C-alpha positions in Angstrom: 111.4 68.1 145.7 114.1 67.3 143.3 112.1 68.1 140.4 111.1 71.0 141.8 114.4 72.6 142.9 115.3 71.8 139.0 112.4 73.5 137.6 113.5 76.9 139.8 116.6 76.6 138.7 116.0 76.5 135.2 113.3 79.5 134.9 116.0 81.6 137.0 118.6 81.0 134.1 116.3 81.6 131.7 116.1 85.3 133.0 119.6 85.7 133.1 119.7 84.3 129.5 117.0 87.1 128.8 118.8 89.9 130.3 122.3 88.7 128.8 120.1 88.7 125.7 119.3 92.0 126.0 122.8 93.6 126.4 124.1 91.5 123.4 121.0 93.3 121.0 121.7 96.5 122.6 126.1 95.7 121.6 124.7 95.0 118.1 122.8 97.9 117.4 125.8 99.7 119.0 128.0 98.2 116.6 125.9 98.9 113.5 125.5 102.3 114.7 129.3 102.5 115.4 130.1 101.3 111.7 127.5 103.4 109.8 129.1 106.8 111.8 132.6 105.7 110.3 131.6 104.4 106.8 129.7 107.6 106.4 131.7 110.7 107.8 130.0 113.1 106.1 126.6 112.7 107.4 127.6 111.5 110.9 130.4 114.4 111.4 127.8 117.7 110.3 126.6 119.7 113.3 122.8 121.4 113.0 123.9 125.0 112.4 120.2 126.4 112.5 116.6 125.9 111.4 114.4 128.2 109.4 110.5 128.4 109.0 108.5 130.7 107.0 104.6 131.4 106.5 102.7 132.9 103.3 100.0 134.2 102.2 98.2 136.5 99.1 94.9 137.6 100.8 92.8 139.8 97.7 89.9 141.9 98.1 87.6 142.0 94.6 86.5 145.5 93.9 83.3 146.0 91.7 82.5 148.3 89.8 78.9 150.6 90.6 75.7 148.3 90.5 71.6 147.9 91.0 72.8 144.9 93.0 75.7 144.6 95.4 76.3 147.6 97.7 79.7 147.1 99.0 82.7 148.5 97.6 84.2 144.7 97.4 83.7 141.0 98.1 86.1 139.1 100.1 88.0 136.0 99.2 86.8 132.6 98.2 83.9 133.4 96.8 82.2 133.3 93.3 82.6 136.9 91.2 80.5 138.2 88.2 83.1 138.8 85.9 81.6 141.6 84.3 81.0 143.5 87.6 84.9 143.1 88.3 86.5 146.7 88.8 90.5 145.5 90.2 91.4 143.2 92.0 93.7 144.1 95.0 96.0 141.6 96.2 98.7 141.7 99.3 101.2 139.0 99.1 102.6 138.3 102.3 106.3 136.5 103.0 107.3 136.0 106.9 110.9 133.9 107.7 112.0 132.9 110.6 115.2 131.5 111.8 116.4 129.9 115.3 119.6 131.7 114.6 120.9 135.1 114.0 121.6 135.4 110.5 123.6 137.8 107.7 121.0 137.8 105.0 120.2 139.2 101.4 116.6 139.0 99.7 114.7 139.8 96.4 111.7 140.1 95.2 109.0 140.7 92.1 105.5 140.4 91.6 104.5 139.8 88.2 101.5 138.8 86.0 101.3 136.7 83.3 98.0 136.2 80.6 97.9 133.0 79.2 96.2 130.9 76.4 95.7 127.6 77.4 95.2 124.8 75.3 95.8 120.8 75.6 98.6 118.5 74.5 97.7 114.9 73.3 97.9 113.9 76.6 95.1 116.1 77.6 97.6 118.4 79.8 97.0 122.4 80.2 100.0 124.4 77.7 100.5 127.7 77.1 99.6 128.5 73.5 100.4 131.8 74.5 101.6 134.0 77.5 103.2 136.9 78.4 104.7 138.5 81.6 103.7 142.2 83.0 105.7 143.1 85.9 103.6 144.5 88.3 106.6 145.6 91.3 110.0 145.5 89.7 112.7 143.3 91.7 113.9 144.7 94.8 116.6 143.7 96.9 117.1 144.5 101.0 119.5 143.4 102.9 120.5 142.6 107.0 120.8 140.8 109.8 118.8 139.2 112.5 116.2 135.7 113.3 113.4 136.8 110.8 112.4 139.5 108.2 109.0 140.1 106.5 108.1 140.6 103.0 105.0 142.6 101.9 103.3 144.2 99.7 100.2 145.7 98.1 99.2 145.8 94.2 96.2 146.2 92.0 95.3 144.2 89.3 93.6 145.5 86.2 91.4 142.9 85.8 89.5 143.7 82.5 92.7 144.9 80.6 93.6 140.9 81.0 90.6 140.0 79.9 90.3 142.5 77.1 94.4 141.5 75.7 92.7 137.5 76.1 89.4 138.4 73.9 91.6 140.2 71.6 93.8 137.1 70.7 90.8 134.8 70.9 88.9 136.6 68.2 92.7 137.8 65.8 93.3 134.0 65.5 89.9 132.3 66.2 91.2 129.8 68.7 89.0 128.5 71.4 90.8 128.8 74.4 91.2 128.7 78.2 92.6 132.1 79.5 93.5 133.6 83.0 96.2 135.7 84.5 98.5 134.5 87.3 99.8 137.0 89.7 102.9 136.0 91.3 105.0 137.1 94.0 108.8 135.4 93.6 111.1 135.6 96.5 115.2 134.5 96.5 117.3 134.1 99.7 120.7 134.2 99.9 121.6 133.6 104.2 124.1 132.4 106.7 125.1 132.1 109.9 126.0 136.1 111.2 129.3 137.0 111.0 130.3 133.9 108.5 131.1 134.0 105.1 129.4 130.8 104.3 126.2 131.4 102.7 124.6 127.5 103.0 121.2 128.9 102.4 120.1 129.7 99.0 116.3 129.4 98.8 113.6 130.4 95.9 110.0 130.3 96.5 107.3 131.3 94.7 103.2 131.9 95.2 100.7 132.5 92.5 97.1 133.6 91.9 95.2 132.2 89.0 92.6 134.0 88.1 90.5 132.7 85.2 89.4 135.0 82.0 87.0 135.7 79.3 84.0 133.7 81.9 81.2 134.3 82.9 82.1 133.7 86.7 85.6 133.9 88.3 86.9 131.8 90.8 90.2 132.7 92.2 92.5 129.6 92.9 95.9 129.5 95.0 98.5 127.6 94.5 101.0 127.6 96.8 102.4 125.9 100.2 101.3 128.2 103.2 104.4 127.0 105.7 107.4 125.0 105.6 111.1 125.0 106.6 114.0 123.3 106.6 117.2 122.2 109.0 121.0 123.6 107.7 123.5 121.7 108.6 127.7 122.5 108.4 129.5 120.9 105.0 131.8 118.4 105.6 135.4 118.0 104.1 133.9 115.8 100.8 137.6 114.1 100.9 137.4 112.4 104.2 137.8 108.9 104.3 136.4 105.7 105.8 138.0 104.8 109.2 139.1 102.0 108.4 140.2 100.4 111.8 136.6 102.1 113.3 135.2 99.8 110.8 136.9 96.5 111.3 137.6 96.6 115.2 133.3 97.0 115.3 132.9 94.5 112.7 134.5 91.9 114.6 132.4 93.3 117.8 129.2 92.5 115.3 130.3 89.0 114.6 131.0 88.0 118.2 127.5 89.6 119.3 126.1 88.0 116.6 127.6 84.5 117.5 126.6 85.1 121.1 123.3 86.0 120.1 122.3 82.8 118.5 123.8 80.6 121.2 122.2 82.3 123.7 118.8 82.1 121.5 119.0 78.5 121.2 120.1 78.2 124.8 116.4 79.9 125.7 114.9 77.8 123.3 116.4 74.4 125.3 115.5 76.0 128.3 112.0 76.6 127.4 111.5 73.1 126.1 113.2 71.9 129.4 111.1 73.9 131.3 107.6 72.8 129.7 109.4 68.6 129.9 109.4 69.4 133.4 106.3 71.0 133.8 103.8 68.2 131.3 105.9 65.5 133.8 104.8 67.4 137.5 101.6 67.3 136.0 100.7 63.9 134.8 102.3 62.8 138.3 100.3 65.3 140.4 97.0 64.3 138.6 97.3 60.4 137.8 100.0 59.7 140.4 97.8 57.0 142.0 97.7 54.7 139.4 101.6 55.4 138.7 104.3 53.1 139.7 107.7 55.2 139.5 110.9 52.5 138.6 114.6 52.8 138.5 115.1 50.0 136.2 114.1 50.1 132.4 111.9 46.9 132.0 113.0 43.9 129.3 110.9 44.5 126.6 112.6 42.2 124.0 109.9 39.6 124.9 107.0 41.6 124.5 105.3 43.3 121.4 105.5 47.3 121.6 102.5 49.3 120.9 103.7 53.4 120.9 100.6 55.3 122.0 99.8 58.9 121.1 98.4 60.6 124.7 98.5 59.9 127.9 94.9 60.2 128.2 95.1 57.0 126.3 97.1 55.0 128.9 95.0 55.9 131.5 91.9 54.4 129.4 94.5 51.5 128.9 94.7 50.9 132.5 91.3 51.4 133.7 90.6 48.4 130.9 93.4 46.3 132.4 93.7 47.1 135.4 97.3 47.0 135.0 99.8 50.2 136.9 101.6 52.4 134.5 105.0 51.7 134.8 107.0 55.6 134.7 110.7 54.7 133.9 113.3 58.1 133.7 115.5 57.7 130.5 117.4 61.0 130.7 116.9 63.3 133.2 114.8 66.0 132.7 114.8 65.4 129.2 113.6 62.1 128.1 110.9 59.1 129.9 108.7 56.3 129.3 105.6 55.1 130.8 104.5 51.6 130.2 101.6 49.0 130.8 102.8 45.5 130.7 100.0 43.2 129.9 100.7 39.1 128.6 103.1 39.9 125.8 101.8 43.1 125.1 103.6 46.7 126.4 101.7 49.7 125.8 104.5 52.5 125.7 103.9 56.5 125.7 107.3 58.4 125.6 107.5 61.8 126.5 110.6 63.8 125.3 111.9 67.1 125.9 112.2 67.4 122.0 108.6 67.5 122.0 108.4 70.8 123.0 110.3 72.2 120.2 109.0 75.4 119.2 110.6 75.3 115.7 109.5 72.2 115.4 107.6 71.2 111.9 105.0 70.1 114.0 102.2 72.4 115.4 102.5 72.4 119.1 99.9 75.6 119.2 98.2 73.6 121.6 101.4 72.6 123.5 100.3 72.3 127.2 97.8 69.4 126.5 99.5 67.8 123.5 101.1 65.0 126.0 97.2 64.2 127.3 
């Protein structure tokens, strides 16, 4: 009964220690957070002003010359097109901007076609041998206020004209080049919260369609990101210094909680070892109590040759062979005991210690429940 009460008491203490350990870990985490905040005021003190997102697209239709095979006036996107029957390409770039707050904004955009004759450098990368820009829509600027705006325009690309330019370039210089015309819409945005003079959003964006030239069939490739966004934060005074007193206070709290953490972990391990030791002794007494005699005095072993036994099962085998009882003596309460079989001049001894259940012991106790048996 005494052992059972002690065991229950230890388990109760273990739960208390676990609760304290959780609290200490929380204090350590908050201390680290507070130190980081004090050391980095430019990050911790900034506030979210607004978020924005955008969606972009470049839809197009490929209009065809009159021919005997294709009856429709145009072909839709993402198909393979026969270059010789392309009349023109209608492109409709679109850019949609949305913000979580009202903004005062100014944006400008332009649409430019760039004819390119491409070669390869020594690393096999495509580079311009020759290129020329052809403005399709001149730079246009617009200002306004609100949470959203849309930029959209439809333009026609004379595919055959660019094809002829690159054909003349190739023929004049006798170069074997890859050729294409890139159509790009470039957008620049400058904005800030409505009523504020701080224009903290400066964004540039470009979306491009790449159209091969000097080929028999054409596959148009889109080169842009369809959507994205960001969050804008307030600026913080760059001259704001580290809060030394706060850092010192929380550093002391962190060190103190770290010391307490180490002590609690060690205490938990000790409680775990003791609990497992008591359970092991109780199991032995319960299963083999009929062959165990408990004594309050440690027998004098000076006149005996001592043989140390590794497992209690071996002690039971020796008891059955010698028909001599197993003597149990508690050397240290709840931490160390000995089982003995005395026969003639030989003492068979099995020691059981709390330290045998050390979770960090170099010996492998993965099968600890049966390690004493």
